[in-house]
C-alpha positions as CSV (number, residue, x, y, z in Angstrom):
1,M,0.0,0.0,0.0
2,I,1.3,3.4,-0.9
3,K,0.9,5.8,2.0
4,N,2.3,8.9,0.2
5,S,4.3,9.8,-2.8
6,K,7.0,12.4,-3.5
7,V,8.5,13.4,-6.9
8,L,12.3,12.8,-6.8
9,S,15.0,13.9,-9.2
10,L,17.4,11.3,-10.6
11,A,20.1,12.6,-8.3
12,E,17.9,12.0,-5.2
13,V,17.0,8.5,-6.4
14,K,20.7,7.8,-6.9
15,E,21.5,9.0,-3.3
16,K,18.7,6.8,-1.8
17,L,19.9,3.7,-3.8
18,E,23.4,4.1,-2.5
19,K,22.1,3.2,0.9
20,Q,20.4,0.0,-0.3
21,E,21.9,-3.5,-0.4
22,E,23.3,-4.0,-3.8
23,T,21.4,-6.5,-6.0
24,E,21.5,-7.0,-9.7
25,R,18.4,-4.8,-10.1
26,I,19.9,-2.0,-8.0
27,K,23.1,-2.2,-10.0
28,Q,21.1,-1.8,-13.3
29,I,19.2,1.1,-11.9
30,S,22.5,2.7,-10.6
31,D,24.1,2.3,-14.0
32,Y,21.1,4.1,-15.6
33,L,21.2,6.9,-13.1
34,N,25.0,7.3,-13.5
35,K,24.4,7.6,-17.3
36,F,21.6,10.1,-17.2
37,S,21.8,12.1,-14.0
38,K,23.4,15.4,-14.8
39,L,24.0,16.7,-11.2
40,D,25.2,15.2,-8.0
41,Y,22.9,15.1,-5.0
42,K,24.1,18.3,-3.4
43,D,23.9,20.4,-6.5
44,A,20.4,19.0,-7.3
45,I,19.2,20.0,-3.9
46,K,20.7,23.5,-4.2
47,L,19.1,24.0,-7.6
48,Q,15.8,22.8,-6.3
49,E,15.9,25.3,-3.5
50,E,16.9,28.1,-5.9
51,L,14.1,27.3,-8.3
52,R,11.6,27.3,-5.4
53,K,12.8,30.7,-4.2
54,L,12.0,32.2,-7.7
55,D,8.4,32.0,-6.6
56,V,7.1,31.2,-10.0
57,V,3.5,30.4,-9.1
58,K,2.9,28.1,-12.1
59,L,6.0,26.0,-11.3
60,R,5.0,22.8,-9.5
61,E,7.3,20.4,-7.7
62,R,7.1,17.9,-10.6
63,H,8.2,20.7,-13.0
64,I,11.2,21.6,-10.8
65,V,12.3,17.9,-10.7
66,K,12.1,17.7,-14.5
67,I,14.1,20.9,-14.8
68,I,16.8,19.4,-12.5
69,D,16.8,16.1,-14.5
70,L,16.9,17.7,-17.9
71,L,18.7,21.0,-17.3
72,P,17.1,22.8,-20.3
73,E,19.5,25.2,-22.1
74,D,17.0,27.5,-23.7
75,A,13.3,28.5,-23.7
76,E,12.4,25.9,-26.3
77,D,13.8,23.1,-24.1
78,L,12.1,24.6,-21.0
79,H,8.8,24.6,-22.8
80,K,9.0,20.9,-23.6
81,I,8.7,20.2,-19.9
82,F,5.2,21.7,-19.9
83,V,3.9,19.9,-23.0
84,G,0.4,18.6,-22.4
85,E,-0.1,20.9,-19.3
86,D,-1.9,24.2,-19.0
87,V,1.2,26.1,-18.0
88,S,2.4,29.2,-19.8
89,L,5.5,31.0,-18.5
90,D,6.1,34.6,-19.5
91,Q,9.5,35.7,-20.8
92,N,10.6,37.1,-17.4
93,E,9.9,33.8,-15.7
94,I,11.7,31.8,-18.4
95,E,14.8,34.0,-18.1
96,K,14.8,33.7,-14.3
97,I,14.7,29.9,-14.5
98,L,17.3,29.7,-17.2
99,N,19.7,32.0,-15.3
100,V,19.5,29.8,-12.2
101,I,20.1,26.6,-14.3
102,K,23.2,28.2,-15.9
103,K,24.9,28.2,-12.5
104,Y,24.8,24.4,-12.4
105,K,26.0,23.5,-15.9
């Protein structure tokens, strides 16, 4: 039974898996995370905090996690995170988000 759920970035999942007993499945997942996770845990948490502080009302936790995982480089890449959702960021919000991301590339 699932009691609660929380959206986690790839870096956060990687950190949690490091504390687990290593099995073949854990090793496969870790290999995947090492290949696709772009930030280490500490930087992912810092970026998450900075994105929250921007106080962009339309930006939900699931969007922040996707931003951390994908590290979009421009407005077009950033907009792809919101495909299929009713989210429209103005140019100022886009610039604020991209400027924060640039610190972590």
